[in-house]
C-alpha positions in Angstrom: 94.4 65.0 109.5 97.3 63.1 108.7 99.8 62.3 111.2 103.2 61.8 109.3 105.1 60.5 112.5 103.9 59.6 116.1 106.3 60.3 119.0 108.9 62.6 117.1 111.1 64.8 119.2 111.4 68.5 118.5 113.9 69.8 116.3 115.2 73.3 115.6 115.6 74.3 111.9 117.8 77.6 110.9 115.5 78.9 108.0 117.9 81.6 106.9 120.3 78.9 106.3 117.6 76.8 104.1 117.5 78.8 101.2 118.6 78.3 97.4 118.2 74.6 97.0 119.1 73.6 100.5 116.7 71.9 102.6 116.4 69.7 105.7 114.1 66.6 106.6 111.3 67.0 108.7 109.3 63.8 108.6 108.3 60.6 106.4 106.0 57.9 106.9 104.0 55.5 105.1 100.4 56.9 104.4 97.1 55.7 102.8 96.4 55.8 99.1 94.3 58.8 98.3 94.0 62.7 98.0 95.7 65.1 100.4 94.9 69.0 100.6 96.0 70.3 104.0 99.2 69.6 106.0 99.6 70.6 109.8 102.9 71.5 111.1 103.1 72.0 114.8 105.5 74.7 115.7 106.9 75.5 119.2 108.2 78.8 118.7 109.8 80.9 116.4 113.1 82.8 117.6 114.6 85.7 115.7 118.5 86.3 116.0 120.3 89.8 114.8 123.5 90.3 113.5 123.6 93.8 115.0 123.8 92.2 118.4 120.4 92.8 119.7 118.9 90.4 122.0 117.3 87.4 120.5 113.5 88.0 120.2 110.9 84.6 120.6 107.7 85.1 118.6 104.6 83.0 119.2 102.9 81.3 116.2 99.2 81.4 116.3 98.1 77.8 116.9 101.6 76.7 116.4 101.2 73.9 119.2 97.3 73.7 119.5 95.6 72.9 116.4 98.7 73.6 114.4 99.9 75.9 111.5 97.3 74.9 108.4 99.0 74.8 105.2 96.8 74.4 102.1 98.0 72.1 99.5 97.0 73.1 96.0 96.4 71.2 94.0 95.9 68.2 96.1 98.3 65.6 96.4 97.5 62.2 94.8 99.0 59.4 96.6 99.1 55.8 94.9 99.7 52.5 96.1 103.4 51.9 96.1 104.4 55.6 95.2 106.7 58.0 97.0 105.9 61.6 97.1 108.5 63.9 98.0 107.3 67.5 99.3 109.0 70.7 100.1 107.7 73.2 102.7 108.8 76.4 101.5 108.9 79.2 103.9 108.5 82.9 102.7 110.1 84.7 105.6 110.0 88.1 103.7 106.1 87.8 104.1 106.0 86.0 107.6 106.6 89.3 109.7 103.8 91.9 109.9 103.4 94.9 112.1 100.6 95.4 114.3 97.9 98.3 113.7 98.7 99.5 110.5 99.9 96.1 109.1 102.7 96.1 106.6 106.2 94.9 106.7 108.3 95.5 109.9 111.3 97.6 109.8 114.4 96.0 111.5 114.0 98.4 114.6 110.2 97.0 114.9 111.6 93.4 114.6 114.1 94.4 117.5 111.4 95.4 119.5 109.8 91.8 119.6 106.0 90.7 119.9 104.7 93.9 121.3 104.6 95.4 117.7 105.0 92.6 115.3 103.2 89.5 114.4 104.9 86.6 113.0 102.7 84.4 111.1 104.5 81.9 108.6 103.8 82.0 104.9 104.2 78.4 103.6 103.8 77.2 100.1 103.8 73.1 99.7 105.7 72.4 96.6 105.6 68.8 95.0 108.9 68.3 93.8 108.1 66.1 90.5 106.0 68.7 89.2 108.4 71.7 89.5 111.6 72.9 87.8 114.4 74.7 89.3 115.3 78.5 88.5 118.8 79.5 89.6 121.4 82.1 88.8 123.0 85.1 90.5 122.0 88.6 91.6 124.6 90.9 90.7 125.0 94.9 91.5 125.8 97.5 88.6 129.7 96.5 89.0 128.5 92.8 88.3 129.8 92.0 91.9 127.9 89.3 93.7 124.7 90.9 95.6 123.7 89.1 98.9 120.5 89.3 100.4 118.2 90.6 97.7 114.7 89.5 97.8 114.1 87.7 94.5 110.1 87.4 93.6 108.8 85.3 90.9 105.1 86.2 89.4 103.3 85.0 86.1 104.5 86.5 83.2 102.7 89.7 82.7 101.4 90.3 86.2 100.9 94.0 87.1 102.8 94.2 90.1 101.9 96.3 93.1 102.9 96.8 96.8 100.2 94.4 97.6 100.8 91.7 94.8 101.8 88.5 96.3 104.6 86.4 94.3 104.3 82.9 93.5 107.5 82.1 95.3 110.5 84.2 96.7 113.8 83.9 98.2 116.8 85.9 99.2 120.2 85.8 97.6 122.8 84.0 99.5 125.1 86.1 101.8 129.2 85.4 102.0 130.1 82.4 104.3 127.1 80.2 103.7 128.3 76.4 103.3 127.6 74.9 99.9 126.5 78.3 98.5 128.1 80.9 96.4 127.6 84.7 97.6 124.7 86.4 95.5 123.1 83.0 94.2 119.7 82.2 94.3 117.1 79.4 93.5 113.5 79.0 93.4 111.1 75.7 92.8 108.4 76.9 90.3 105.8 75.1 88.2 106.0 75.1 84.5 105.3 78.3 82.9 106.7 81.7 82.2 107.4 84.0 84.7 108.6 87.7 85.6 111.4 88.2 88.0 111.5 91.1 90.3 114.4 92.2 92.9 114.5 94.5 95.8 117.6 95.0 97.7 117.8 95.5 101.5 116.0 98.9 102.7 114.4 99.3 99.0 110.6 99.7 99.2 109.7 98.8 95.5 110.7 96.0 93.7 112.3 96.3 90.2 111.6 94.0 86.9 115.0 92.4 86.2 113.7 89.6 83.8 110.8 89.0 81.6 109.2 85.8 80.8 111.6 83.4 82.0 110.3 79.7 81.0 110.6 77.0 83.4 110.3 73.4 82.5 109.1 70.6 84.9 112.2 68.6 85.9 114.8 70.7 84.2 117.0 73.6 85.7 116.7 77.2 84.3 119.7 79.7 84.6 118.7 83.2 84.9 121.0 86.0 86.4 119.7 89.1 87.5 121.1 92.7 87.7 120.4 95.5 90.5 119.5 98.6 88.8 
């Protein structure tokens, strides 16, 4: 295992604020040359706050403070002498909460009820920032007004998307009042290739195809606006 930094104090990260290109520095260190295929992230606890006024809920993270959350790096990172590698840990909150028993995505009421009916297991994707392009744009409603907190998912072009099909990456469009972000804006880091983009408004069960075969180029920014049906 690789220890990036020893003796580092705990830090709190508001994941809902870190979206659409915004990030926070976790750690940095000099490491030996070689190939690395796993990162272990130690998480003390996860706290969910509600705009409805419901009490905060604290969720334990399986192995979060013992062996740590194991995050696979695929493809492995190759570190050469004198080289700097910049990585992003992309947390997919939309897929990180699961109901107990039957499984599936929890409702707001189930989240407010807390750990008794919901499991929190972070879904984290390791992004090598030197090998990806940036996809950005606006999510609009049928009247062309910005639409906040809409789920945006990217799938390889031509994928048959069903309820259990996992996206390559996903995010939520920005709500009003976020520093540095425009309401309704979204951004995703993606490997070079063509992608179909699906969107889903809050409260909807099914994703809707919003753009087909959007081409992403390494190191470049692609703009694609999306409209809710």
